[in-house]
DSSP file (Angstrom, degrees, kcal/mol; ACC not computed):
  #  RESIDUE AA STRUCTURE BP1 BP2  ACC     N-H-->O    O-->H-N    N-H-->O    O-->H-N    TCO  KAPPA ALPHA  PHI   PSI    X-CA   Y-CA   Z-CA
    1    1 A X     >        0   0    0      0, 0.0     4,-1.4     0, 0.0     3,-0.2   0.000 360.0 360.0 360.0 -36.0  -25.2  -21.5    5.8
    2    2 A X  H  >  +     0   0    0      1,-0.2     4,-1.4     2,-0.2     5,-0.2   0.846 360.0  60.6 -65.8 -32.4  -26.6  -18.9    3.4
    3    3 A X  H  > S+     0   0    0      1,-0.2     4,-2.7     2,-0.2    -1,-0.2   0.889 101.7  52.4 -62.7 -38.4  -24.6  -16.3    5.1
    4    4 A X  H  > S+     0   0    0      1,-0.2     4,-2.4     2,-0.2     5,-0.2   0.911 107.6  50.8 -64.0 -42.7  -21.4  -18.0    4.2
    5    5 A X  H  X S+     0   0    0     -4,-1.4     4,-0.7     1,-0.2    -1,-0.2   0.772 115.3  44.1 -67.9 -24.1  -22.4  -18.2    0.5
    6    6 A X  H  X S+     0   0    0     -4,-1.4     4,-1.2    -5,-0.1    -2,-0.2   0.845 114.8  47.2 -84.7 -36.9  -23.1  -14.5    0.6
    7    7 A X  H  X S+     0   0    0     -4,-2.7     4,-2.5     2,-0.2    -2,-0.2   0.879 104.6  58.6 -75.7 -38.8  -20.0  -13.5    2.5
    8    8 A X  H  X S+     0   0    0     -4,-2.4     4,-2.1     1,-0.2     5,-0.2   0.940 109.2  42.2 -61.8 -50.3  -17.4  -15.4    0.5
    9    9 A X  H  X S+     0   0    0     -4,-0.7     4,-2.2    -5,-0.2    -1,-0.2   0.880 114.0  53.7 -64.3 -33.3  -18.2  -13.8   -2.9
   10   10 A X  H  X S+     0   0    0     -4,-1.2     4,-2.2     2,-0.2    -2,-0.2   0.897 107.6  51.1 -64.7 -39.4  -18.4  -10.4   -1.2
   11   11 A X  H  X S+     0   0    0     -4,-2.5     4,-2.2     2,-0.2    -2,-0.2   0.928 111.8  45.8 -62.1 -47.0  -15.0  -11.0    0.3
   12   12 A X  H  X S+     0   0    0     -4,-2.1     4,-1.6     1,-0.2    -1,-0.2   0.852 111.7  52.6 -67.5 -33.4  -13.4  -11.9   -3.1
   13   13 A X  H  X S+     0   0    0     -4,-2.2     4,-0.7    -5,-0.2    -1,-0.2   0.907 110.1  48.1 -66.7 -41.7  -15.2   -8.9   -4.7
   14   14 A X  H >< S+     0   0    0     -4,-2.2     3,-0.6     1,-0.2     4,-0.3   0.886 112.1  49.1 -66.6 -38.5  -13.8   -6.6   -2.1
   15   15 A X  H >< S+     0   0    0     -4,-2.2     3,-0.9     1,-0.2    -1,-0.2   0.812 104.9  59.0 -70.9 -28.6  -10.3   -8.0   -2.5
   16   16 A X  H 3< S+     0   0    0     -4,-1.6    -1,-0.2     1,-0.2    -2,-0.2   0.672  94.6  64.6 -76.6 -15.1  -10.4   -7.7   -6.2
   17   17 A X  T << S+     0   0    0     -4,-0.7    -1,-0.2    -3,-0.6     2,-0.2   0.591  75.9 106.4 -85.0  -8.5  -11.0   -3.9   -6.1
   18   18 A X    <   -     0   0    0     -3,-0.9     2,-0.6    -4,-0.3    -3,-0.0  -0.495  63.1-146.1 -69.1 136.3   -7.6   -3.2   -4.6
   19   19 A X        -     0   0    0     -2,-0.2     2,-0.6     2,-0.0    -2,-0.1  -0.917   5.2-156.0-110.6 118.3   -5.2   -1.7   -7.1
   20   20 A X        -     0   0    0     -2,-0.6     2,-0.6     2,-0.0    -2,-0.0  -0.816  12.2-161.3 -89.9 123.1   -1.5   -2.6   -6.8
   21   21 A X        +     0   0    0     -2,-0.6     2,-0.3     3,-0.0     3,-0.1  -0.921  27.1 136.9-109.2 124.6    0.5    0.2   -8.4
   22   22 A X        +     0   0    0     -2,-0.6    -2,-0.0     1,-0.1    29,-0.0  -0.958  44.1  47.3-154.6 171.8    4.1   -0.6   -9.4
   23   23 A X  S    S+     0   0    0     -2,-0.3     2,-0.2     1,-0.2    -1,-0.1   0.835  71.8 150.4  59.6  36.8    6.5   -0.1  -12.2
   24   24 A X        -     0   0    0      1,-0.1    -1,-0.2    -3,-0.1     2,-0.1  -0.560  51.0-101.5 -88.3 161.4    5.8    3.6  -12.5
   25   25 A X     >  -     0   0    0     -2,-0.2     4,-2.1     1,-0.1     5,-0.2  -0.349  33.0-108.4 -74.4 165.0    8.3    6.1  -13.7
   26   26 A X  H  > S+     0   0    0      1,-0.2     4,-2.4     2,-0.2     5,-0.1   0.886 121.2  52.5 -63.3 -38.2   10.1    8.2  -11.2
   27   27 A X  H  > S+     0   0    0      2,-0.2     4,-2.5     1,-0.2    -1,-0.2   0.886 107.3  52.1 -65.1 -38.1    8.1   11.3  -12.3
   28   28 A X  H  > S+     0   0    0      2,-0.2     4,-2.1     1,-0.2    -2,-0.2   0.908 110.5  47.5 -65.1 -41.9    4.8    9.4  -11.9
   29   29 A X  H  X S+     0   0    0     -4,-2.1     4,-2.6     2,-0.2    -2,-0.2   0.917 111.2  52.2 -63.0 -42.4    5.7    8.5   -8.3
   30   30 A X  H  X S+     0   0    0     -4,-2.4     4,-2.4     1,-0.2    -2,-0.2   0.926 111.0  46.2 -60.4 -46.0    6.7   12.1   -7.7
   31   31 A X  H  X S+     0   0    0     -4,-2.5     4,-2.3     1,-0.2    -1,-0.2   0.873 111.4  52.6 -64.8 -36.6    3.4   13.4   -9.0
   32   32 A X  H  X S+     0   0    0     -4,-2.1     4,-2.3     2,-0.2    -2,-0.2   0.897 109.5  48.7 -66.0 -40.6    1.5   10.7   -7.0
   33   33 A X  H  X S+     0   0    0     -4,-2.6     4,-2.3     2,-0.2    -2,-0.2   0.919 111.3  50.2 -63.9 -43.8    3.4   11.8   -3.8
   34   34 A X  H  X S+     0   0    0     -4,-2.4     4,-2.3     1,-0.2    -2,-0.2   0.904 111.1  49.0 -60.9 -41.9    2.6   15.5   -4.5
   35   35 A X  H  X S+     0   0    0     -4,-2.3     4,-1.5     2,-0.2    -1,-0.2   0.894 110.5  50.8 -66.0 -40.1   -1.1   14.6   -5.0
   36   36 A X  H  <>S+     0   0    0     -4,-2.3     5,-3.1     1,-0.2    -2,-0.2   0.901 111.8  47.1 -64.0 -40.9   -1.2   12.6   -1.8
   37   37 A X  H ><5S+     0   0    0     -4,-2.3     3,-1.7     1,-0.2    -2,-0.2   0.900 108.7  54.5 -68.4 -39.7    0.3   15.4    0.2
   38   38 A X  H 3<5S+     0   0    0     -4,-2.3    -1,-0.2     1,-0.3    -2,-0.2   0.827 110.8  46.1 -63.4 -30.4   -2.1   18.0   -1.4
   39   39 A X  T 3<5S-     0   0    0     -4,-1.5    -1,-0.3    -5,-0.1    -2,-0.2   0.248 116.4-116.3 -94.8  13.3   -5.0   15.8   -0.2
   40   40 A X  T < 5S+     0   0    0     -3,-1.7     2,-0.8     1,-0.2    -3,-0.2   0.800  72.0 136.8  57.2  34.2   -3.5   15.4    3.3
   41   41 A X     >< +     0   0    0     -5,-3.1     4,-1.8     1,-0.2    -1,-0.2  -0.693  17.4 161.9-105.9  75.8   -3.1   11.7    2.8
   42   42 A X  H  >  +     0   0    0     -2,-0.8     4,-2.6     1,-0.2    -1,-0.2   0.762  67.5  61.6 -73.6 -24.7    0.4   11.4    4.3
   43   43 A X  H  > S+     0   0    0      2,-0.2     4,-2.1     1,-0.2    -1,-0.2   0.933 108.5  43.4 -64.4 -43.6    0.2    7.6    4.9
   44   44 A X  H  > S+     0   0    0      2,-0.2     4,-2.7     1,-0.2    -2,-0.2   0.882 112.5  53.5 -67.0 -37.5   -0.3    7.1    1.2
   45   45 A X  H  X S+     0   0    0     -4,-1.8     4,-2.3     2,-0.2    -2,-0.2   0.901 108.3  50.0 -64.1 -40.0    2.5    9.6    0.5
   46   46 A X  H  X S+     0   0    0     -4,-2.6     4,-2.2     2,-0.2    -2,-0.2   0.925 112.3  47.2 -62.5 -44.2    4.9    7.7    2.8
   47   47 A X  H  X S+     0   0    0     -4,-2.1     4,-1.9     1,-0.2    -2,-0.2   0.903 112.6  49.0 -64.6 -40.7    4.0    4.4    1.0
   48   48 A X  H  X S+     0   0    0     -4,-2.7     4,-2.6     2,-0.2    -1,-0.2   0.869 109.3  53.1 -67.3 -35.4    4.5    6.0   -2.4
   49   49 A X  H  X S+     0   0    0     -4,-2.3     4,-2.8     2,-0.2    -2,-0.2   0.913 107.9  50.3 -64.6 -41.6    7.8    7.5   -1.3
   50   50 A X  H  X S+     0   0    0     -4,-2.2     4,-2.0     2,-0.2    -2,-0.2   0.886 111.3  49.3 -63.8 -37.2    9.0    4.0   -0.2
   51   51 A X  H  X S+     0   0    0     -4,-1.9     4,-2.9     2,-0.2     5,-0.3   0.917 110.9  49.4 -66.9 -42.6    8.0    2.7   -3.6
   52   52 A X  H  X S+     0   0    0     -4,-2.6     4,-2.6     1,-0.2    -2,-0.2   0.924 112.3  48.4 -60.2 -43.7    9.8    5.5   -5.4
   53   53 A X  H  < S+     0   0    0     -4,-2.8    -1,-0.2     1,-0.2    -2,-0.2   0.858 114.9  45.2 -65.8 -35.6   12.9    4.8   -3.3
   54   54 A X  H  < S+     0   0    0     -4,-2.0     3,-0.4    -5,-0.2    -2,-0.2   0.900 121.0  36.2 -75.3 -41.4   12.7    1.0   -3.9
   55   55 A X  H  < S+     0   0    0     -4,-2.9     2,-0.2     1,-0.2    -2,-0.2   0.818 132.1  24.7 -83.9 -31.1   12.1    1.2   -7.7
   56   56 A X    ><  +     0   0    0     -4,-2.6     3,-1.7    -5,-0.3    -1,-0.2  -0.605  64.3 166.9-134.1  72.7   14.2    4.3   -8.5
   57   57 A X  T 3  S+     0   0    0     -3,-0.4    -1,-0.1     1,-0.3    -4,-0.1   0.665  81.1  46.7 -67.1 -14.8   17.0    4.6   -5.9
   58   58 A X  T 3  S+     0   0    0      4,-0.0    -1,-0.3     3,-0.0    -5,-0.1   0.130  82.7 139.1-109.9  20.4   18.9    7.1   -8.0
   59   59 A X    X   -     0   0    0     -3,-1.7     3,-0.7    -7,-0.2     4,-0.4  -0.303  56.2-136.7 -67.3 146.0   16.0    9.3   -8.9
   60   60 A X  T 3> S+     0   0    0      1,-0.2     4,-0.6     2,-0.1     3,-0.2   0.650 101.7  64.3 -74.6 -14.4   16.4   13.1   -8.9
   61   61 A X  H 3> S+     0   0    0      1,-0.2     4,-2.7     2,-0.2     5,-0.2   0.612  80.9  78.9 -85.5 -12.8   13.0   13.4   -7.1
   62   62 A X  H <> S+     0   0    0     -3,-0.7     4,-2.2     1,-0.2     5,-0.2   0.909  92.2  50.2 -63.0 -42.3   14.1   11.6   -4.0
   63   63 A X  H  > S+     0   0    0     -4,-0.4     4,-1.7    -3,-0.2    -1,-0.2   0.944 115.3  42.3 -62.1 -48.3   15.9   14.6   -2.5
   64   64 A X  H  X S+     0   0    0     -4,-0.6     4,-2.4     1,-0.2    -2,-0.2   0.910 114.9  49.4 -65.9 -43.6   13.0   16.9   -3.1
   65   65 A X  H  X S+     0   0    0     -4,-2.7     4,-2.5     1,-0.2     5,-0.2   0.842 106.7  56.7 -68.5 -32.0   10.3   14.4   -1.9
   66   66 A X  H  X S+     0   0    0     -4,-2.2     4,-1.9    -5,-0.2    -1,-0.2   0.935 111.4  42.6 -62.8 -45.3   12.3   13.7    1.3
   67   67 A X  H  X S+     0   0    0     -4,-1.7     4,-2.4     2,-0.2    -2,-0.2   0.885 113.1  52.7 -68.3 -38.4   12.3   17.4    2.2
   68   68 A X  H  X S+     0   0    0     -4,-2.4     4,-2.4     1,-0.2    -2,-0.2   0.919 110.9  46.6 -64.4 -42.7    8.6   17.8    1.2
   69   69 A X  H  X S+     0   0    0     -4,-2.5     4,-2.4     2,-0.2     5,-0.2   0.864 109.8  54.8 -68.2 -34.8    7.6   14.9    3.4
   70   70 A X  H  X S+     0   0    0     -4,-1.9     4,-2.0    -5,-0.2    -2,-0.2   0.951 112.1  43.2 -58.9 -49.0    9.7   16.3    6.2
   71   71 A X  H  X S+     0   0    0     -4,-2.4     4,-2.1     2,-0.2    -2,-0.2   0.866 112.6  52.7 -67.1 -36.5    7.9   19.6    6.0
   72   72 A X  H  X S+     0   0    0     -4,-2.4     4,-1.4     2,-0.2    -1,-0.2   0.921 112.3  44.1 -66.1 -43.1    4.5   18.0    5.7
   73   73 A X  H  <>S+     0   0    0     -4,-2.4     5,-3.0     1,-0.2    -1,-0.2   0.847 112.6  52.9 -70.4 -32.8    5.0   15.8    8.8
   74   74 A X  H ><5S+     0   0    0     -4,-2.0     3,-1.1    -5,-0.2    -1,-0.2   0.883 105.8  55.0 -66.7 -37.6    6.4   18.8   10.7
   75   75 A X  H 3<5S+     0   0    0     -4,-2.1    -2,-0.2     1,-0.3    -1,-0.2   0.859 110.7  43.2 -65.5 -36.3    3.3   20.8    9.7
   76   76 A X  T 3<5S-     0   0    0     -4,-1.4    -1,-0.3    -5,-0.1    -2,-0.2   0.295 117.4-113.2 -93.8  11.9    0.9   18.3   11.2
   77   77 A X  T < 5 +     0   0    0     -3,-1.1     2,-1.1     1,-0.2    -3,-0.2   0.810  68.6 144.1  62.7  34.9    3.1   17.8   14.3
   78   78 A X     >< +     0   0    0     -5,-3.0     4,-1.9     1,-0.2    -1,-0.2  -0.725  21.3 171.7 -97.0  79.7    4.1   14.3   13.5
   79   79 A X  H  >  +     0   0    0     -2,-1.1     4,-2.6     1,-0.2     5,-0.2   0.791  64.3  59.7 -69.9 -31.7    7.6   14.9   14.8
   80   80 A X  H  > S+     0   0    0      1,-0.2     4,-2.1     2,-0.2    -1,-0.2   0.947 111.6  40.1 -62.6 -48.0    8.9   11.3   14.8
   81   81 A X  H  > S+     0   0    0      2,-0.2     4,-2.6     1,-0.2     5,-0.2   0.859 113.3  55.1 -71.3 -33.5    8.4   10.9   11.0
   82   82 A X  H  X S+     0   0    0     -4,-1.9     4,-2.1     1,-0.2    -2,-0.2   0.926 110.0  46.9 -61.7 -42.9    9.6   14.5   10.4
   83   83 A X  H  X S+     0   0    0     -4,-2.6     4,-2.4     2,-0.2    -2,-0.2   0.890 110.4  53.5 -64.6 -39.8   12.8   13.6   12.2
   84   84 A X  H  X S+     0   0    0     -4,-2.1     4,-2.3     1,-0.2    -2,-0.2   0.944 110.7  45.3 -59.8 -49.5   13.1   10.3   10.2
   85   85 A X  H  X S+     0   0    0     -4,-2.6     4,-2.3     1,-0.2    -1,-0.2   0.867 112.6  51.1 -66.4 -35.4   12.8   12.1    6.9
   86   86 A X  H  X S+     0   0    0     -4,-2.1     4,-2.3    -5,-0.2    -1,-0.2   0.895 110.4  48.9 -68.7 -38.5   15.3   14.8    8.0
   87   87 A X  H  X S+     0   0    0     -4,-2.4     4,-2.4     2,-0.2    -2,-0.2   0.892 110.4  51.5 -66.0 -38.8   17.8   12.1    9.1
   88   88 A X  H  X S+     0   0    0     -4,-2.3     4,-2.3     2,-0.2     5,-0.3   0.919 110.4  49.0 -61.5 -43.1   17.3   10.4    5.7
   89   89 A X  H  X>S+     0   0    0     -4,-2.3     4,-2.6     1,-0.2     5,-1.4   0.916 110.6  50.8 -62.2 -42.6   18.0   13.6    4.0
   90   90 A X  H  <5S+     0   0    0     -4,-2.3     4,-0.3     1,-0.2    -2,-0.2   0.902 113.0  45.5 -62.6 -41.9   21.1   14.2    6.1
   91   91 A X  H  <5S+     0   0    0     -4,-2.4    -1,-0.2     1,-0.1    -2,-0.2   0.895 126.5  25.7 -68.2 -40.7   22.5   10.7    5.3
   92   92 A X  H  <5S+     0   0    0     -4,-2.3    -2,-0.2    -5,-0.2    -3,-0.2   0.844 133.8  12.6 -97.7 -36.6   21.8   10.7    1.6
   93   93 A X  T  <5S+     0   0    0     -4,-2.6    -3,-0.2    -5,-0.3    -4,-0.1   0.585  81.0 121.9-125.2 -11.9   21.8   14.3    0.2
   94   94 A X      < -     0   0    0     -5,-1.4     2,-0.2    -4,-0.3    -4,-0.0  -0.269  42.3-153.0 -69.2 140.9   23.1   16.9    2.6
   95   95 A X    >>  -     0   0    0      1,-0.1     4,-0.9    -2,-0.0     3,-0.7  -0.554  34.7-101.2 -98.4 171.5   26.0   19.1    1.7
   96   96 A X  T 34 S+     0   0    0      1,-0.2     4,-0.5    -2,-0.2     3,-0.2   0.802 122.9  56.1 -66.5 -26.8   28.3   20.6    4.2
   97   97 A X  T 34 S+     0   0    0      1,-0.2     4,-0.4     2,-0.1    -1,-0.2   0.755 106.8  50.3 -74.1 -23.9   26.5   24.0    3.9
   98   98 A X  T <> S+     0   0    0     -3,-0.7     4,-2.4     1,-0.2     5,-0.2   0.650  87.5  84.8 -88.2 -16.2   23.2   22.3    4.9
   99   99 A X  H  X S+     0   0    0     -4,-0.9     4,-2.7     1,-0.2     5,-0.2   0.876  87.2  51.1 -59.8 -41.9   24.4   20.6    8.0
  100  100 A X  H  > S+     0   0    0     -4,-0.5     4,-2.3     1,-0.2    -1,-0.2   0.923 112.1  48.0 -61.8 -40.2   24.0   23.5   10.4
  101  101 A X  H  > S+     0   0    0     -4,-0.4     4,-2.5     2,-0.2    -2,-0.2   0.915 112.6  48.6 -63.3 -42.6   20.4   24.0    9.2
  102  102 A X  H  X S+     0   0    0     -4,-2.4     4,-2.5     2,-0.2    -2,-0.2   0.921 111.4  49.2 -64.6 -43.9   19.7   20.3    9.6
  103  103 A X  H  X S+     0   0    0     -4,-2.7     4,-2.1     1,-0.2    -1,-0.2   0.891 111.4  50.3 -62.5 -38.9   21.2   20.2   13.1
  104  104 A X  H  X S+     0   0    0     -4,-2.3     4,-2.6    -5,-0.2    -2,-0.2   0.927 111.0  48.4 -63.1 -44.9   19.1   23.2   14.0
  105  105 A X  H  X S+     0   0    0     -4,-2.5     4,-2.5     2,-0.2    -2,-0.2   0.889 110.6  50.9 -64.2 -39.3   15.9   21.6   12.7
  106  106 A X  H  X S+     0   0    0     -4,-2.5     4,-2.1     2,-0.2    -1,-0.2   0.898 111.9  47.4 -65.0 -39.1   16.6   18.4   14.6
  107  107 A X  H  X S+     0   0    0     -4,-2.1     4,-2.1     2,-0.2    -2,-0.2   0.899 111.5  50.8 -66.4 -40.8   17.2   20.4   17.7
  108  108 A X  H  X S+     0   0    0     -4,-2.6     4,-2.5     2,-0.2    -2,-0.2   0.892 109.5  50.5 -64.0 -40.0   14.0   22.3   17.1
  109  109 A X  H  X S+     0   0    0     -4,-2.5     4,-2.1     2,-0.2    -2,-0.2   0.916 108.8  51.7 -64.4 -42.7   12.0   19.0   16.6
  110  110 A X  H  X S+     0   0    0     -4,-2.1     4,-0.9     1,-0.2    -1,-0.2   0.894 111.3  47.9 -61.1 -38.7   13.4   17.7   19.8
  111  111 A X  H  < S+     0   0    0     -4,-2.1     3,-0.5     1,-0.2    -2,-0.2   0.911 111.9  49.0 -66.3 -43.1   12.3   20.8   21.6
  112  112 A X  H  < S+     0   0    0     -4,-2.5    -2,-0.2     1,-0.2    -1,-0.2   0.797 105.4  58.5 -68.7 -27.8    8.8   20.6   20.0
  113  113 A X  H  < S+     0   0    0     -4,-2.1     2,-0.4    -5,-0.2    -1,-0.2   0.780  84.9  92.9 -71.3 -25.8    8.5   17.0   21.0
  114  114 A X  S  < S-     0   0    0     -4,-0.9     3,-0.4    -3,-0.5    -4,-0.0  -0.570  71.8-149.2 -72.3 123.8    8.9   17.9   24.6
  115  115 A X  S    S+     0   0    0     -2,-0.4     2,-0.4     1,-0.3    -1,-0.1   0.869  85.2  23.9 -67.6 -41.0    5.4   18.4   26.0
  116  116 A X    >   +     0   0    0      1,-0.1     3,-1.1     3,-0.0    -1,-0.3  -0.757  66.3 171.2-128.8  85.3    6.1   21.0   28.7
  117  117 A X  T 3   +     0   0    0     -3,-0.4    -1,-0.1    -2,-0.4    -2,-0.1   0.607  69.4  65.1 -74.6 -10.6    9.3   22.9   27.7
  118  118 A X  T 3  S+     0   0    0      2,-0.1     2,-0.3     0, 0.0    -1,-0.2   0.218  75.5 107.5-100.9  16.3    9.0   25.6   30.4
  119  119 A X  S <  S-     0   0    0     -3,-1.1     2,-0.8     1,-0.0     3,-0.1  -0.650  71.5-122.5 -90.9 152.5    9.4   23.4   33.5
  120  120 A X    >   -     0   0    0     -2,-0.3     3,-0.8     1,-0.1    -2,-0.1  -0.839  20.4-167.6 -94.1 111.8   12.6   23.4   35.6
  121  121 A X  G >  S+     0   0    0     -2,-0.8     3,-0.6     1,-0.2    -1,-0.1   0.669  79.5  67.6 -76.7 -16.1   13.9   19.9   35.6
  122  122 A X  G 3  S+     0   0    0      1,-0.2    -1,-0.2     2,-0.1    -2,-0.0   0.711  88.9  66.6 -76.0 -19.2   16.4   20.6   38.4
  123  123 A X  G <         0   0    0     -3,-0.8    -1,-0.2     1,-0.2    -2,-0.1  -0.083 360.0 360.0 -95.2  34.9   13.7   21.2   41.0
  124  124 A X    <         0   0    0     -3,-0.6    -1,-0.2    -2,-0.0    -2,-0.1   0.457 360.0 360.0 -86.2 360.0   12.3   17.6   41.1
C-alpha cells in the first residue's frame, strides 16, 4: 500500500515535466528543427517539422526544411523517410527544372534500399 502512495505522486511529477511547445513563429520552428538535426535527434526534428507544417502551412521555411530533412535521413540511411520527404518536396515545391534531379534521387534511393544490388535476378 505504501508503494502506491509513493508511485502515484512520482507519476504525476514525471508527467508534469513534459513541455508542450506550440504557437511558435515559423522562424522559431525552423531554428528548432536545425538544432534537432545538428544534435542528430531526427525524431524530434520530424515532429517539429510536422508542427511547423500544421501551424504555418505557407511558411517560407517549409521548402528548405523539407530538403534538409531529406538529406539528413539520407545521410543516416533511413531511406523510407528520405523518400517521403523528397516526395513531399516534389508535390509541393518542385519546379520543372528540379524534376529530373528529384527523379534521379528517387531512383538512387530505390537502388540504395536494395540490399544486394549486384545479384542477377534472372538466374533464380
